[in-house]
GUSE-347903 format. One record per residue: residue number from 1; residue in one letter; z, y, x of N, C-alpha, C in turn. Coordinates in nm, 2 decimals. Layout:
# GUSE-347903
+------+------+--------+--------+--------+--------+--------+--------+--------+--------+--------+
: resi : resn :    npz :    npy :    npx :   capz :   capy :   capx :    cpz :    cpy :    cpx :
+------+------+--------+--------+--------+--------+--------+--------+--------+--------+--------+
:  NUM :    A :      Z :      Y :      X :      Z :      Y :      X :      Z :      Y :      X :
...
+------+------+--------+--------+--------+--------+--------+--------+--------+--------+--------+
This chain:
# GUSE-347903
+------+------+--------+--------+--------+--------+--------+--------+--------+--------+--------+
: resi : resn :    npz :    npy :    npx :   capz :   capy :   capx :    cpz :    cpy :    cpx :
+------+------+--------+--------+--------+--------+--------+--------+--------+--------+--------+
:    1 :    M :   9.04 :  -0.21 :  16.44 :   9.08 :  -0.07 :  16.42 :   9.10 :  -0.03 :  16.28 :
:    2 :    K :   9.01 :  -0.08 :  16.19 :   9.02 :  -0.05 :  16.05 :   9.15 :  -0.11 :  15.99 :
:    3 :    S :   9.18 :  -0.24 :  16.03 :   9.30 :  -0.30 :  15.98 :   9.43 :  -0.24 :  16.03 :
:    4 :    N :   9.43 :  -0.19 :  16.15 :   9.54 :  -0.12 :  16.21 :   9.57 :   0.01 :  16.13 :
:    5 :    W :   9.47 :   0.08 :  16.09 :   9.49 :   0.20 :  16.01 :   9.54 :   0.16 :  15.87 :
:    6 :    F :   9.49 :   0.05 :  15.81 :   9.53 :   0.00 :  15.68 :   9.68 :  -0.04 :  15.69 :
:    7 :    L :   9.72 :  -0.11 :  15.79 :   9.86 :  -0.15 :  15.81 :   9.96 :  -0.03 :  15.82 :
:    8 :    R :   9.92 :   0.07 :  15.89 :  10.00 :   0.19 :  15.91 :  10.01 :   0.27 :  15.77 :
:    9 :    A :   9.90 :   0.27 :  15.70 :   9.90 :   0.34 :  15.57 :   9.99 :   0.26 :  15.47 :
:   10 :    M :   9.99 :   0.13 :  15.47 :  10.07 :   0.05 :  15.39 :  10.22 :   0.07 :  15.42 :
:   11 :    M :  10.25 :   0.07 :  15.55 :  10.39 :   0.09 :  15.60 :  10.44 :   0.22 :  15.55 :
:   12 :    L :  10.36 :   0.33 :  15.56 :  10.40 :   0.46 :  15.52 :  10.43 :   0.46 :  15.37 :
:   13 :    I :  10.34 :   0.40 :  15.30 :  10.36 :   0.39 :  15.15 :  10.49 :   0.32 :  15.11 :
:   14 :    I :  10.52 :   0.21 :  15.18 :  10.64 :   0.13 :  15.16 :  10.76 :   0.21 :  15.19 :
:   15 :    I :  10.76 :   0.28 :  15.30 :  10.87 :   0.37 :  15.34 :  10.89 :   0.48 :  15.24 :
:   16 :    L :  10.79 :   0.54 :  15.20 :  10.80 :   0.65 :  15.10 :  10.85 :   0.60 :  14.97 :
:   17 :    I :  10.81 :   0.48 :  14.93 :  10.86 :   0.42 :  14.80 :  11.01 :   0.40 :  14.81 :
:   18 :    F :  11.06 :   0.33 :  14.92 :  11.20 :   0.31 :  14.94 :  11.28 :   0.43 :  14.95 :
:   19 :    A :  11.23 :   0.53 :  15.02 :  11.30 :   0.66 :  15.04 :  11.31 :   0.73 :  14.90 :
:   20 :    S :  11.21 :   0.72 :  14.81 :  11.22 :   0.79 :  14.68 :  11.32 :   0.71 :  14.59 :
:   21 :    C :  11.33 :   0.58 :  14.61 :  11.42 :   0.50 :  14.52 :  11.57 :   0.51 :  14.57 :
:   22 :    A :  11.59 :   0.53 :  14.69 :  11.73 :   0.54 :  14.74 :  11.80 :   0.66 :  14.68 :
:   23 :    S :  11.92 :   0.63 :  14.64 :  12.00 :   0.74 :  14.58 :  12.11 :   0.78 :  14.68 :
:   24 :    D :  12.14 :   0.90 :  14.68 :  12.25 :   0.95 :  14.76 :  12.38 :   0.95 :  14.67 :
:   25 :    D :  12.46 :   0.84 :  14.69 :  12.58 :   0.83 :  14.61 :  12.69 :   0.92 :  14.66 :
:   26 :    A :  12.69 :   0.97 :  14.78 :  12.79 :   1.05 :  14.83 :  12.78 :   1.19 :  14.76 :
:   27 :    P :  12.89 :   1.24 :  14.70 :  12.89 :   1.37 :  14.64 :  12.89 :   1.48 :  14.74 :
:   28 :    D :  12.84 :   1.59 :  14.70 :  12.84 :   1.71 :  14.78 :  12.98 :   1.75 :  14.80 :
:   29 :    P :  13.03 :   1.77 :  14.92 :  13.17 :   1.81 :  14.94 :  13.21 :   1.93 :  14.87 :
:   30 :    S :  13.12 :   2.02 :  14.84 :  13.15 :   2.15 :  14.77 :  13.18 :   2.12 :  14.62 :
:   31 :    E :  13.13 :   2.00 :  14.57 :  13.15 :   1.97 :  14.43 :  13.27 :   1.88 :  14.41 :
:   32 :    V :  13.33 :   1.83 :  14.51 :  13.44 :   1.74 :  14.50 :  13.57 :   1.82 :  14.47 :
:   33 :    D :  13.64 :   1.78 :  14.36 :  13.76 :   1.85 :  14.32 :  13.87 :   1.75 :  14.32 :
:   34 :    N :  13.92 :   1.71 :  14.44 :  14.03 :   1.61 :  14.45 :  14.14 :   1.68 :  14.52 :
:   35 :    R :  14.24 :   1.72 :  14.44 :  14.35 :   1.80 :  14.49 :  14.48 :   1.73 :  14.46 :
:   36 :    V :  14.58 :   1.75 :  14.54 :  14.72 :   1.71 :  14.52 :  14.81 :   1.83 :  14.55 :
:   37 :    L :  14.90 :   1.84 :  14.45 :  15.00 :   1.95 :  14.46 :  15.14 :   1.90 :  14.48 :
:   38 :    L :  15.21 :   1.95 :  14.58 :  15.35 :   1.92 :  14.61 :  15.43 :   2.04 :  14.57 :
:   39 :    V :  15.53 :   2.02 :  14.49 :  15.62 :   2.13 :  14.45 :  15.76 :   2.09 :  14.49 :
:   40 :    H :  15.83 :   2.19 :  14.56 :  15.96 :   2.16 :  14.62 :  16.06 :   2.24 :  14.55 :
:   41 :    V :  16.17 :   2.18 :  14.50 :  16.28 :   2.24 :  14.43 :  16.41 :   2.20 :  14.48 :
:   42 :    N :  16.51 :   2.28 :  14.47 :  16.64 :   2.25 :  14.51 :  16.70 :   2.14 :  14.42 :
:   43 :    Y :  16.78 :   2.05 :  14.48 :  16.83 :   1.94 :  14.40 :  16.94 :   1.98 :  14.31 :
:   44 :    T :  17.03 :   2.07 :  14.35 :  17.14 :   2.10 :  14.27 :  17.11 :   2.20 :  14.15 :
:   45 :    D :  17.02 :   2.30 :  14.17 :  17.00 :   2.39 :  14.06 :  16.85 :   2.40 :  14.03 :
:   46 :    A :  16.76 :   2.32 :  14.09 :  16.62 :   2.32 :  14.06 :  16.55 :   2.45 :  14.09 :
:   47 :    Q :  16.61 :   2.53 :  14.18 :  16.55 :   2.66 :  14.22 :  16.42 :   2.62 :  14.30 :
:   48 :    F :  16.31 :   2.70 :  14.27 :  16.18 :   2.68 :  14.33 :  16.19 :   2.72 :  14.48 :
:   49 :    L :  16.15 :   2.62 :  14.56 :  16.16 :   2.65 :  14.71 :  16.02 :   2.66 :  14.77 :
:   50 :    G :  15.91 :   2.63 :  14.70 :  15.78 :   2.64 :  14.75 :  15.69 :   2.54 :  14.69 :
:   51 :    A :  15.56 :   2.55 :  14.72 :  15.46 :   2.45 :  14.68 :  15.35 :   2.45 :  14.79 :
:   52 :    Y :  15.27 :   2.34 :  14.78 :  15.16 :   2.33 :  14.88 :  15.05 :   2.25 :  14.81 :
:   53 :    E :  14.93 :   2.30 :  14.82 :  14.82 :   2.23 :  14.76 :  14.72 :   2.17 :  14.87 :
:   54 :    Y :  14.69 :   2.04 :  14.86 :  14.60 :   1.98 :  14.94 :  14.46 :   1.97 :  14.87 :
:   55 :    S :  14.35 :   1.98 :  14.95 :  14.22 :   1.95 :  14.89 :  14.15 :   1.85 :  14.98 :
:   56 :    F :  14.09 :   1.75 :  14.92 :  14.02 :   1.64 :  14.99 :  13.88 :   1.64 :  14.96 :
:   57 :    N :  13.79 :   1.60 :  15.05 :  13.65 :   1.60 :  15.03 :  13.60 :   1.46 :  14.98 :
:   58 :    R :  13.69 :   1.37 :  14.94 :  13.65 :   1.25 :  14.88 :  13.72 :   1.24 :  14.75 :
:   59 :    D :  13.64 :   1.21 :  14.64 :  13.69 :   1.22 :  14.51 :  13.74 :   1.08 :  14.46 :
:   60 :    F :  13.86 :   1.08 :  14.40 :  13.92 :   0.96 :  14.34 :  13.99 :   1.00 :  14.22 :
:   61 :    N :  13.98 :   0.92 :  14.12 :  14.06 :   0.94 :  13.99 :  14.20 :   0.90 :  14.00 :
:   62 :    T :  14.23 :   0.81 :  14.10 :  14.36 :   0.76 :  14.11 :  14.44 :   0.82 :  14.22 :
:   63 :    F :  14.57 :   0.80 :  14.21 :  14.66 :   0.86 :  14.31 :  14.78 :   0.77 :  14.34 :
:   64 :    H :  14.76 :   0.69 :  14.44 :  14.87 :   0.60 :  14.49 :  14.92 :   0.64 :  14.62 :
:   65 :    T :  15.05 :   0.62 :  14.64 :  15.11 :   0.66 :  14.77 :  15.18 :   0.54 :  14.83 :
:   66 :    S :  15.19 :   0.55 :  14.96 :  15.27 :   0.46 :  15.04 :  15.37 :   0.54 :  15.12 :
:   67 :    Q :  15.49 :   0.49 :  15.12 :  15.60 :   0.55 :  15.20 :  15.64 :   0.47 :  15.32 :
:   68 :    Y :  15.65 :   0.53 :  15.43 :  15.69 :   0.46 :  15.55 :  15.81 :   0.53 :  15.61 :
:   69 :    F :  15.91 :   0.45 :  15.63 :  16.03 :   0.51 :  15.69 :  16.05 :   0.44 :  15.83 :
:   70 :    T :  16.06 :   0.52 :  15.93 :  16.09 :   0.48 :  16.07 :  16.24 :   0.50 :  16.10 :
:   71 :    E :  16.31 :   0.39 :  16.11 :  16.45 :   0.40 :  16.14 :  16.47 :   0.45 :  16.28 :
:   72 :    P :  16.58 :   0.51 :  16.30 :  16.61 :   0.56 :  16.44 :  16.63 :   0.44 :  16.54 :
:   73 :    A :  16.57 :   0.46 :  16.65 :  16.57 :   0.37 :  16.76 :  16.63 :   0.44 :  16.88 :
:   74 :    G :  16.75 :   0.43 :  16.91 :  16.81 :   0.49 :  17.02 :  16.84 :   0.64 :  17.00 :
:   75 :    T :  16.81 :   0.69 :  16.89 :  16.84 :   0.83 :  16.86 :  16.90 :   0.84 :  16.71 :
:   76 :    N :  16.93 :   0.95 :  16.67 :  16.98 :   0.97 :  16.53 :  16.87 :   1.02 :  16.44 :
:   77 :    H :  16.75 :   1.01 :  16.49 :  16.64 :   1.07 :  16.41 :  16.55 :   0.96 :  16.35 :
:   78 :    G :  16.53 :   0.97 :  16.22 :  16.44 :   0.88 :  16.15 :  16.32 :   0.96 :  16.10 :
:   79 :    R :  16.22 :   0.90 :  16.05 :  16.10 :   0.97 :  15.99 :  16.06 :   0.91 :  15.86 :
:   80 :    L :  16.03 :   1.00 :  15.76 :  15.97 :   0.95 :  15.64 :  15.83 :   1.01 :  15.63 :
:   81 :    A :  15.73 :   0.92 :  15.61 :  15.60 :   0.96 :  15.59 :  15.54 :   0.91 :  15.46 :
:   82 :    V :  15.47 :   1.00 :  15.38 :  15.41 :   0.96 :  15.26 :  15.26 :   0.98 :  15.27 :
:   83 :    Y :  15.19 :   0.88 :  15.24 :  15.04 :   0.89 :  15.25 :  14.98 :   0.88 :  15.11 :
:   84 :    Y :  14.87 :   0.95 :  15.09 :  14.78 :   0.94 :  14.98 :  14.69 :   0.83 :  15.01 :
:   85 :    D :  14.71 :   0.71 :  14.95 :  14.64 :   0.59 :  14.99 :  14.49 :   0.60 :  14.98 :
:   86 :    E :  14.43 :   0.65 :  14.87 :  14.29 :   0.65 :  14.85 :  14.21 :   0.72 :  14.95 :
:   87 :    V :  14.27 :   0.83 :  15.01 :  14.20 :   0.90 :  15.11 :  14.26 :   0.88 :  15.25 :
:   88 :    Q :  14.36 :   0.79 :  15.26 :  14.43 :   0.76 :  15.38 :  14.48 :   0.88 :  15.46 :
:   89 :    S :  14.55 :   0.97 :  15.38 :  14.59 :   1.10 :  15.44 :  14.74 :   1.12 :  15.42 :
:   90 :    L :  14.80 :   1.17 :  15.53 :  14.94 :   1.20 :  15.53 :  14.96 :   1.33 :  15.45 :
:   91 :    I :  15.05 :   1.32 :  15.34 :  15.07 :   1.44 :  15.26 :  15.22 :   1.49 :  15.27 :
:   92 :    F :  15.31 :   1.41 :  15.33 :  15.44 :   1.45 :  15.35 :  15.50 :   1.38 :  15.47 :
:   93 :    E :  15.57 :   1.46 :  15.55 :  15.65 :   1.40 :  15.66 :  15.77 :   1.48 :  15.69 :
:   94 :    G :  15.88 :   1.40 :  15.71 :  16.01 :   1.47 :  15.73 :  16.09 :   1.39 :  15.83 :
:   95 :    E :  16.17 :   1.47 :  15.91 :  16.26 :   1.41 :  16.01 :  16.40 :   1.41 :  15.94 :
:   96 :    I :  16.46 :   1.29 :  15.94 :  16.59 :   1.27 :  15.88 :  16.69 :   1.24 :  15.99 :
:   97 :    R :  16.80 :   1.32 :  15.99 :  16.90 :   1.30 :  16.09 :  17.01 :   1.22 :  16.04 :
:   98 :    F :  17.07 :   1.13 :  16.12 :  17.18 :   1.04 :  16.08 :  17.30 :   1.09 :  16.15 :
:   99 :    L :  17.41 :   1.12 :  16.07 :  17.54 :   1.17 :  16.12 :  17.53 :   1.30 :  16.20 :
:  100 :    E :  17.43 :   1.37 :  16.18 :  17.42 :   1.51 :  16.24 :  17.32 :   1.59 :  16.15 :
:  101 :    E :  17.34 :   1.72 :  16.16 :  17.26 :   1.81 :  16.08 :  17.13 :   1.84 :  16.16 :
:  102 :    G :  17.03 :   1.90 :  16.09 :  16.91 :   1.94 :  16.16 :  16.78 :   1.88 :  16.12 :
:  103 :    G :  16.79 :   1.78 :  16.02 :  16.66 :   1.72 :  15.97 :  16.58 :   1.83 :  15.90 :
:  104 :    H :  16.45 :   1.81 :  15.90 :  16.36 :   1.91 :  15.85 :  16.23 :   1.85 :  15.80 :
:  105 :    I :  16.16 :   1.92 :  15.72 :  16.02 :   1.88 :  15.67 :  15.92 :   1.92 :  15.78 :
:  106 :    V :  15.84 :   1.83 :  15.82 :  15.74 :   1.85 :  15.93 :  15.61 :   1.89 :  15.86 :
:  107 :    Q :  15.57 :   1.82 :  15.75 :  15.45 :   1.85 :  15.68 :  15.47 :   1.83 :  15.53 :
:  108 :    P :  15.42 :   1.91 :  15.45 :  15.33 :   2.03 :  15.48 :  15.41 :   2.15 :  15.52 :
:  109 :    Q :  15.34 :   2.23 :  15.59 :  15.39 :   2.36 :  15.64 :  15.27 :   2.46 :  15.64 :
:  110 :    P :  15.29 :   2.58 :  15.60 :  15.41 :   2.63 :  15.54 :  15.41 :   2.61 :  15.39 :
:  111 :    W :  15.52 :   2.60 :  15.33 :  15.53 :   2.60 :  15.18 :  15.51 :   2.74 :  15.14 :
:  112 :    L :  15.43 :   2.76 :  15.03 :  15.40 :   2.89 :  14.98 :  15.51 :   2.92 :  14.88 :
:  113 :    G :  15.57 :   3.04 :  14.89 :  15.68 :   3.08 :  14.80 :  15.63 :   3.13 :  14.66 :
:  114 :    E :  15.72 :   3.16 :  14.58 :  15.70 :   3.19 :  14.44 :  15.60 :   3.30 :  14.42 :
:  115 :    Q :  15.60 :   3.40 :  14.51 :  15.51 :   3.52 :  14.50 :  15.36 :   3.48 :  14.52 :
:  116 :    Q :  15.34 :   3.36 :  14.58 :  15.20 :   3.31 :  14.60 :  15.14 :   3.23 :  14.48 :
:  117 :    W :  15.22 :   3.21 :  14.38 :  15.17 :   3.13 :  14.27 :  15.19 :   3.21 :  14.14 :
:  118 :    Q :  15.12 :   3.16 :  14.04 :  15.13 :   3.22 :  13.90 :  15.22 :   3.14 :  13.82 :
:  119 :    F :  15.31 :   3.20 :  13.74 :  15.40 :   3.13 :  13.66 :  15.39 :   3.18 :  13.51 :
:  120 :    V :  15.40 :   3.09 :  13.42 :  15.40 :   3.13 :  13.28 :  15.53 :   3.19 :  13.24 :
:  121 :    T :  15.53 :   3.27 :  13.14 :  15.65 :   3.33 :  13.08 :  15.68 :   3.28 :  12.94 :
:  122 :    T :  15.61 :   3.19 :  12.89 :  15.63 :   3.14 :  12.76 :  15.75 :   3.04 :  12.76 :
:  123 :    A :  15.80 :   3.02 :  12.64 :  15.92 :   2.93 :  12.63 :  15.89 :   2.78 :  12.62 :
:  124 :    D :  15.76 :   2.75 :  12.60 :  15.72 :   2.61 :  12.58 :  15.75 :   2.53 :  12.71 :
:  125 :    V :  15.77 :   2.40 :  12.69 :  15.79 :   2.31 :  12.81 :  15.69 :   2.21 :  12.81 :
:  126 :    V :  15.62 :   2.19 :  12.92 :  15.51 :   2.09 :  12.93 :  15.56 :   1.98 :  13.03 :
:  127 :    T :  15.55 :   1.86 :  12.98 :  15.60 :   1.75 :  13.06 :  15.49 :   1.65 :  13.08 :
:  128 :    P :  15.50 :   1.57 :  13.19 :  15.39 :   1.46 :  13.20 :  15.41 :   1.35 :  13.10 :
:  129 :    A :  15.30 :   1.32 :  13.03 :  15.31 :   1.22 :  12.92 :  15.36 :   1.09 :  12.97 :
:  130 :    E :  15.33 :   1.05 :  13.09 :  15.37 :   0.92 :  13.14 :  15.50 :   0.93 :  13.22 :
:  131 :    G :  15.56 :   1.05 :  13.23 :  15.69 :   1.06 :  13.30 :  15.68 :   1.07 :  13.45 :
:  132 :    F :  15.78 :   1.02 :  13.51 :  15.79 :   1.03 :  13.66 :  15.81 :   0.90 :  13.73 :
:  133 :    E :  15.76 :   0.89 :  13.85 :  15.77 :   0.77 :  13.93 :  15.85 :   0.81 :  14.06 :
:  134 :    E :  15.96 :   0.75 :  14.07 :  16.04 :   0.78 :  14.19 :  15.99 :   0.70 :  14.31 :
:  135 :    I :  15.95 :   0.77 :  14.41 :  15.89 :   0.70 :  14.53 :  15.98 :   0.70 :  14.65 :
:  136 :    W :  16.09 :   0.78 :  14.65 :  16.18 :   0.77 :  14.76 :  16.31 :   0.83 :  14.72 :
:  137 :    N :  16.42 :   0.75 :  14.75 :  16.55 :   0.79 :  14.71 :  16.65 :   0.72 :  14.80 :
:  138 :    I :  16.66 :   0.76 :  14.93 :  16.74 :   0.68 :  15.03 :  16.89 :   0.68 :  14.99 :
:  139 :    M :  16.93 :   0.78 :  14.91 :  17.07 :   0.79 :  14.88 :  17.10 :   0.70 :  14.76 :
:  140 :    N :  17.00 :   0.65 :  14.69 :  17.02 :   0.56 :  14.58 :  17.11 :   0.62 :  14.47 :
:  141 :    V :  17.08 :   0.75 :  14.44 :  17.16 :   0.81 :  14.33 :  17.07 :   0.82 :  14.21 :
:  142 :    D :  17.13 :   0.83 :  14.09 :  17.06 :   0.85 :  13.97 :  17.01 :   1.00 :  13.96 :
:  143 :    I :  16.88 :   1.02 :  13.94 :  16.82 :   1.15 :  13.94 :  16.75 :   1.17 :  13.81 :
:  144 :    D :  16.79 :   1.28 :  13.75 :  16.72 :   1.32 :  13.62 :  16.60 :   1.41 :  13.66 :
:  145 :    F :  16.49 :   1.35 :  13.69 :  16.37 :   1.42 :  13.73 :  16.32 :   1.51 :  13.62 :
:  146 :    A :  16.33 :   1.46 :  13.50 :  16.29 :   1.54 :  13.38 :  16.38 :   1.67 :  13.36 :
:  147 :    G :  16.51 :   1.65 :  13.39 :  16.60 :   1.77 :  13.38 :  16.58 :   1.88 :  13.48 :
:  148 :    K :  16.52 :   1.84 :  13.59 :  16.50 :   1.94 :  13.70 :  16.35 :   1.99 :  13.69 :
:  149 :    W :  16.28 :   1.94 :  13.59 :  16.13 :   1.97 :  13.58 :  16.10 :   2.11 :  13.53 :
:  150 :    N :  16.20 :   2.18 :  13.46 :  16.17 :   2.31 :  13.40 :  16.11 :   2.41 :  13.50 :
:  151 :    T :  16.17 :   2.42 :  13.61 :  16.11 :   2.52 :  13.71 :  15.97 :   2.48 :  13.75 :
:  152 :    V :  15.94 :   2.36 :  13.77 :  15.81 :   2.31 :  13.81 :  15.71 :   2.34 :  13.71 :
:  153 :    Q :  15.74 :   2.31 :  13.58 :  15.64 :   2.32 :  13.47 :  15.60 :   2.46 :  13.44 :
:  154 :    R :  15.68 :   2.56 :  13.49 :  15.65 :   2.70 :  13.47 :  15.53 :   2.74 :  13.56 :
:  155 :    M :  15.49 :   2.67 :  13.66 :  15.38 :   2.70 :  13.75 :  15.25 :   2.68 :  13.67 :
:  156 :    Q :  15.17 :   2.78 :  13.67 :  15.04 :   2.77 :  13.60 :  14.95 :   2.65 :  13.65 :
:  157 :    L :  14.95 :   2.64 :  13.78 :  14.87 :   2.53 :  13.84 :  14.92 :   2.39 :  13.80 :
:  158 :    V :  15.05 :   2.37 :  13.79 :  15.11 :   2.25 :  13.74 :  15.06 :   2.21 :  13.61 :
:  159 :    R :  15.05 :   2.31 :  13.52 :  15.00 :   2.29 :  13.38 :  14.85 :   2.26 :  13.38 :
:  160 :    E :  14.78 :   2.32 :  13.48 :  14.64 :   2.29 :  13.49 :  14.62 :   2.14 :  13.54 :
:  161 :    Y :  14.70 :   2.10 :  13.63 :  14.69 :   1.96 :  13.68 :  14.72 :   1.86 :  13.57 :
:  162 :    L :  14.83 :   1.89 :  13.49 :  14.86 :   1.80 :  13.38 :  14.75 :   1.80 :  13.27 :
:  163 :    Q :  14.69 :   1.91 :  13.25 :  14.58 :   1.92 :  13.15 :  14.46 :   1.84 :  13.20 :
:  164 :    S :  14.43 :   1.85 :  13.33 :  14.31 :   1.79 :  13.38 :  14.33 :   1.64 :  13.41 :
:  165 :    N :  14.45 :   1.60 :  13.42 :  14.49 :   1.46 :  13.44 :  14.61 :   1.42 :  13.36 :
:  166 :    P :  14.59 :   1.41 :  13.23 :  14.70 :   1.40 :  13.14 :  14.77 :   1.26 :  13.14 :
:  167 :    G :  14.71 :   1.16 :  13.19 :  14.77 :   1.03 :  13.20 :  14.84 :   1.00 :  13.33 :
:  168 :    Q :  14.86 :   1.10 :  13.41 :  14.93 :   1.07 :  13.54 :  15.08 :   1.06 :  13.52 :
:  169 :    K :  15.14 :   0.98 :  13.61 :  15.28 :   0.97 :  13.62 :  15.31 :   1.05 :  13.75 :
:  170 :    V :  15.39 :   1.16 :  13.73 :  15.42 :   1.25 :  13.84 :  15.51 :   1.18 :  13.94 :
:  171 :    K :  15.47 :   1.18 :  14.06 :  15.55 :   1.12 :  14.17 :  15.66 :   1.22 :  14.21 :
:  172 :    A :  15.78 :   1.16 :  14.25 :  15.89 :   1.25 :  14.29 :  15.97 :   1.17 :  14.39 :
:  173 :    L :  16.02 :   1.25 :  14.49 :  16.10 :   1.19 :  14.59 :  16.22 :   1.28 :  14.62 :
:  174 :    L :  16.33 :   1.22 :  14.65 :  16.45 :   1.29 :  14.69 :  16.45 :   1.32 :  14.84 :
:  175 :    W :  16.45 :   1.44 :  14.88 :  16.44 :   1.48 :  15.02 :  16.59 :   1.51 :  15.07 :
:  176 :    T :  16.63 :   1.43 :  15.16 :  16.77 :   1.45 :  15.22 :  16.75 :   1.46 :  15.37 :
:  177 :    P :  16.76 :   1.58 :  15.43 :  16.73 :   1.60 :  15.57 :  16.84 :   1.54 :  15.66 :
:  178 :    Q :  16.95 :   1.51 :  15.61 :  17.05 :   1.44 :  15.69 :  17.13 :   1.34 :  15.60 :
:  179 :    I :  17.18 :   1.24 :  15.67 :  17.25 :   1.13 :  15.60 :  17.38 :   1.11 :  15.67 :
:  180 :    G :  17.49 :   1.11 :  15.60 :  17.62 :   1.09 :  15.66 :  17.70 :   1.22 :  15.68 :
:  181 :    V :  17.62 :   1.33 :  15.68 :  17.68 :   1.46 :  15.69 :  17.60 :   1.55 :  15.59 :
:  182 :    G :  17.65 :   1.67 :  15.57 :  17.58 :   1.76 :  15.48 :  17.62 :   1.74 :  15.34 :
:  183 :    H :  17.56 :   1.81 :  15.25 :  17.60 :   1.81 :  15.11 :  17.48 :   1.80 :  15.02 :
:  184 :    E :  17.50 :   1.78 :  14.89 :  17.39 :   1.78 :  14.80 :  17.32 :   1.91 :  14.79 :
:  185 :    A :  17.38 :   2.02 :  14.83 :  17.32 :   2.15 :  14.83 :  17.20 :   2.15 :  14.94 :
:  186 :    D :  17.20 :   2.05 :  15.03 :  17.09 :   2.05 :  15.13 :  16.98 :   1.96 :  15.08 :
:  187 :    W :  17.00 :   1.89 :  14.97 :  16.89 :   1.80 :  14.92 :  16.79 :   1.88 :  14.84 :
:  188 :    S :  16.67 :   1.82 :  14.82 :  16.57 :   1.88 :  14.74 :  16.48 :   1.77 :  14.68 :
:  189 :    I :  16.40 :   1.81 :  14.58 :  16.31 :   1.72 :  14.52 :  16.17 :   1.77 :  14.54 :
:  190 :    I :  16.08 :   1.67 :  14.58 :  15.94 :   1.70 :  14.59 :  15.87 :   1.63 :  14.48 :
:  191 :    Y :  15.80 :   1.71 :  14.40 :  15.72 :   1.65 :  14.29 :  15.57 :   1.65 :  14.34 :
:  192 :    M :  15.50 :   1.55 :  14.31 :  15.36 :   1.53 :  14.36 :  15.27 :   1.51 :  14.24 :
:  193 :    L :  15.17 :   1.59 :  14.22 :  15.07 :   1.58 :  14.11 :  14.93 :   1.57 :  14.16 :
:  194 :    K :  14.85 :   1.50 :  14.09 :  14.70 :   1.49 :  14.12 :  14.62 :   1.56 :  14.01 :
:  195 :    N :  14.52 :   1.64 :  14.04 :  14.44 :   1.70 :  13.94 :  14.35 :   1.60 :  13.88 :
+------+------+--------+--------+--------+--------+--------+--------+--------+--------+--------+
């Protein structure tokens, strides 16, 4: 009886020691600040079309993307999907139409318009120190992402992202809702930044 009590006491002490040594490496979700900002501008005149901010509960310092294109099979509809690899999350999806109009962005929705964001009125221009990474350009055209950047860099949040993550290379894709019909006026650029 005495040894049984002793064994239980020792087991309890061992459990308490291990429990006190174990660390909880998982951050509190309320403390995680992992955000990705997508900014949508017109291809021809870089007019602001909207922006969308994602927030994730897992923190990563890196931002890699994978692009998947599903070719039309029996229809004229293809799909482009862009994933944030580190969190395995879809951040952009669009339906592309071949030889007909009507392609559209599926996700994110809704894009928040200019009135939902703060913009600076100063004349200075802030650019990403590492430049731009083209992640999708099905039309295979030369794009001056830096030249169309002026509208984007006026967003206060874009400047905050560049300040908090100065070494990032801003990702950019050419969005073309239809191929074989339509015009460059239908095209747009999606810039992707990580805080």
